C-alpha positions in Angstrom: 0.1 0.0 0.0 1.3 3.4 -1.1 0.4 6.5 1.1 0.8 9.9 -0.3 0.8 13.1 1.8 0.5 16.5 0.2 1.5 19.8 1.6 2.0 23.4 0.6 -1.5 24.6 0.1 -2.8 27.8 1.5 -4.2 31.2 0.8 -2.6 33.5 -1.8 -3.5 36.5 -3.9 -4.1 36.4 -7.5 -0.7 36.5 -9.3 1.1 34.8 -6.5 2.9 31.4 -6.3 2.8 28.2 -4.3 4.7 25.0 -4.4 2.8 21.8 -3.5 4.7 18.7 -2.3 3.7 15.2 -2.4 5.6 12.7 -0.3 5.4 8.9 -0.9 5.8 6.2 1.7 7.6 3.9 -0.5 11.4 3.7 -1.3 10.5 2.7 -4.9 8.8 5.9 -5.8 11.1 6.5 -8.6 9.3 3.8 -10.6 5.9 5.4 -10.4 4.3 8.0 -12.5 2.8 11.0 -10.5 -0.3 13.1 -11.4 -1.8 16.2 -9.8 -5.4 16.8 -10.0 -7.9 19.4 -8.5 -11.4 19.5 -7.5 -13.3 22.8 -6.9 -16.5 22.9 -4.8 -19.5 21.5 -6.9 -17.1 20.4 -9.7 -15.7 17.0 -10.8 -12.0 16.3 -10.1 -9.9 17.4 -13.1 -6.4 16.7 -14.3 -3.8 19.4 -13.8 -0.4 17.9 -14.5 1.6 14.5 -14.7 5.1 13.4 -14.9 6.4 10.0 -15.9 8.6 7.8 -13.7 12.0 9.4 -14.6 10.8 13.0 -15.2 11.3 12.9 -18.9 7.8 13.3 -20.0 5.3 15.8 -18.6 1.7 16.8 -19.5 -0.4 19.7 -18.4 -4.0 20.7 -18.7 -4.3 23.7 -21.1 -5.8 25.8 -18.3 -2.3 25.6 -16.5 0.1 25.4 -19.3 2.9 28.1 -19.0 1.9 28.8 -15.3 2.5 25.5 -13.6 5.5 23.1 -13.6 5.6 19.5 -12.3 8.9 17.9 -11.1 10.1 15.2 -8.8 13.1 14.3 -6.7 13.1 10.6 -6.5 15.8 10.5 -4.0 13.3 12.3 -1.5 10.3 10.2 -2.8 8.7 13.6 -3.4 6.8 15.1 -6.3 6.2 18.7 -6.7 3.7 21.2 -8.4 4.9 24.6 -8.8 2.2 27.1 -9.5 2.8 30.6 -10.6 0.5 33.4 -11.7 -2.3 32.0 -9.7 -5.9 32.8 -10.6 -9.1 32.8 -8.5 -10.2 30.0 -10.7 -7.2 27.7 -9.6 -9.0 27.5 -6.2 -9.5 24.0 -5.3 -8.3 21.2 -3.3 -5.3 19.6 -5.1 -4.6 15.9 -5.0 -1.5 14.0 -6.0 -1.9 10.5 -7.2 0.5 7.7 -8.3 0.5 4.5 -10.3 2.8 1.7 -11.3 1.0 0.3 -14.2 2.4 2.4 -16.9 5.1 4.6 -15.3 6.6 5.6 -18.7 3.6 7.7 -19.5 2.1 10.6 -17.5 -1.5 9.5 -17.3 -4.2 12.3 -17.3 -7.4 10.5 -16.1 -8.3 9.7 -12.6 -8.9 6.0 -13.3 -5.3 5.5 -14.4 -4.1 6.2 -10.8 -4.4 3.7 -7.9 -3.1 5.7 -5.0 -4.2 9.1 -3.8 -3.3 11.6 -1.3 -5.8 13.4 1.1 -5.5 16.7 -0.7 -4.3 20.2 0.1 -6.5 23.3 -0.2 -5.5 26.1 -2.4 -7.4 29.3 -2.3 -6.6 32.2 -4.5 -8.2 35.5 -3.7 -8.9 38.2 -6.1 
């Protein structure tokens, strides 16, 4: 069983930045892909960004391209989501997820991920 713990959320003004972290409980995290998703009140969970097992391939939702970056430090069993130029519409609970089935590709749908964190809340004020 893999446990993921997100941190780094908070309240920020529009235009500001945050860096979310996702720490995994396993030593083989380097063999897993990582995805970030978000869920705003009353909305479905949506894809934000993903990175493959070695960091060589990334994908982003159109709504965050050019503003968010995703990275990982496998030595620390940690994934990161750097969010710049935040907008009020970025307000949501952000979840990291991971999976071992196809680690070479950064998956973009929720059903492609087996393990999920508890989420960290991001609020962007206007």
